C-alpha positions as CSV (number, residue, x, y, z in Angstrom):
1,M,1.7,18.1,-90.0
2,G,-0.6,20.3,-87.9
3,A,-0.2,21.1,-84.2
4,V,-2.7,18.3,-83.1
5,D,-1.5,15.5,-85.5
6,V,0.2,12.8,-83.5
7,L,2.1,9.9,-85.0
8,H,1.5,6.5,-83.3
9,L,3.8,3.5,-82.9
10,D,2.5,0.1,-83.7
11,E,1.4,-0.4,-80.1
12,G,-0.9,2.6,-80.4
13,V,1.3,4.7,-78.1
14,P,1.8,8.3,-79.5
15,M,5.4,8.7,-80.7
16,T,5.8,12.0,-78.8
17,Q,4.9,10.1,-75.6
18,A,7.2,7.2,-76.4
19,I,10.2,9.5,-76.8
20,G,9.3,11.7,-73.8
21,L,8.0,14.8,-75.6
22,P,4.8,16.5,-74.5
23,I,1.8,15.8,-76.7
24,P,0.8,19.0,-78.6
25,R,-2.7,20.1,-77.8
26,A,-5.1,22.3,-79.7
27,P,-5.7,25.7,-78.1
28,K,-8.7,25.5,-75.8
29,R,-11.8,27.1,-77.1
30,A,-14.3,28.8,-74.8
31,R,-17.2,26.6,-74.2
32,P,-20.6,28.0,-75.1
33,A,-22.0,29.4,-71.9
34,A,-25.3,28.1,-70.6
35,G,-27.3,31.3,-71.4
36,S,-25.6,31.8,-74.7
37,R,-28.4,30.3,-76.8
38,R,-30.9,32.7,-75.3
39,I,-28.6,35.6,-75.8
40,D,-27.9,34.5,-79.4
41,D,-31.7,34.3,-80.0
42,A,-32.2,37.8,-78.4
43,L,-29.5,39.3,-80.6
44,A,-31.0,37.6,-83.7
45,I,-34.4,39.0,-82.9
46,A,-33.0,42.5,-82.3
47,G,-31.1,42.1,-85.6
48,Q,-34.2,41.1,-87.5
49,R,-36.0,44.1,-86.1
50,G,-33.1,46.3,-87.5
51,L,-32.0,47.4,-84.0
52,L,-28.4,46.3,-84.5
53,S,-27.8,48.0,-87.8
54,G,-26.5,51.5,-88.4
55,A,-23.8,53.5,-86.8
56,R,-22.9,53.0,-83.2
57,T,-23.1,56.5,-82.0
58,L,-24.6,56.3,-78.5
59,T,-22.3,55.7,-75.5
60,V,-23.9,54.0,-72.5
61,R,-22.1,53.9,-69.2
62,G,-22.9,52.9,-65.7
63,R,-21.5,51.6,-62.5
64,M,-22.4,48.0,-61.8
65,P,-21.6,45.7,-58.9
66,S,-18.5,43.7,-60.0
67,S,-20.1,40.4,-59.0
68,L,-23.1,41.1,-61.3
69,V,-20.8,41.8,-64.2
70,E,-18.6,38.8,-63.4
71,Q,-21.6,36.4,-63.3
72,A,-23.0,37.8,-66.5
73,R,-19.7,37.3,-68.2
74,L,-19.5,33.7,-66.9
75,K,-23.1,32.9,-68.0
76,T,-22.8,34.4,-71.5
77,G,-19.1,34.0,-72.3
78,I,-19.0,37.7,-73.4
79,Q,-15.9,39.6,-72.2
80,S,-16.4,42.9,-74.0
81,D,-18.3,45.5,-71.9
82,S,-20.0,46.9,-75.0
83,R,-21.1,43.4,-76.2
84,L,-22.3,42.5,-72.7
85,I,-24.5,45.7,-72.6
86,E,-25.7,45.1,-76.1
87,A,-26.7,41.5,-75.2
88,A,-28.5,42.7,-72.1
89,L,-30.4,45.3,-74.0
90,A,-31.3,42.8,-76.8
91,N,-32.6,40.5,-74.1
92,I,-34.9,43.2,-72.8
93,V,-36.2,44.0,-76.3
94,A,-36.7,40.4,-77.3
95,A,-38.5,39.4,-74.0
96,D,-41.8,37.7,-74.4
97,D,-44.5,39.7,-72.7
98,Y,-47.1,36.8,-72.7
99,G,-46.7,36.1,-69.0
100,D,-47.5,39.7,-68.1
101,W,-50.4,39.9,-70.6
102,L,-51.8,36.6,-69.2
103,L,-51.7,37.9,-65.6
104,A,-53.3,41.1,-66.7
105,Q,-56.3,39.1,-68.0
106,R,-57.2,37.9,-64.5
107,N,-60.8,38.7,-63.6
108,T,-61.5,40.1,-67.1
109,V,-64.0,37.3,-68.0
110,S,-67.3,37.5,-66.3
111,K,-67.9,34.7,-63.7
112,D,-71.4,34.4,-65.2
113,L,-70.1,33.4,-68.6
114,D,-71.3,29.9,-69.6
115,L,-68.3,27.9,-70.8
116,E,-70.5,24.9,-71.5
117,F,-68.7,22.5,-69.2
């Protein structure tokens, strides 16, 4: 019997509860953080571009505000400093530049252009 299997009496009461023993619980798993999907996607894009392969030879260090790191860990679920920095860099690399490109197009089309409206 596994740690989470519970025998029940005929009345549906778990046997462990009926005889006064604590009900065994499965270990809690960390819930996926809200931003983890985006981070997973960014890491996947970096991986597809070959940016995560090869030897890890570069050491990156820096001093950060602890509140920034704490919030990043809470949002991503990442506890390792190295993995957190890797995720942040992958997020930068995978960023969609469409918004910047679109704003850069402002005033590039002549006002005299006939759009046939």
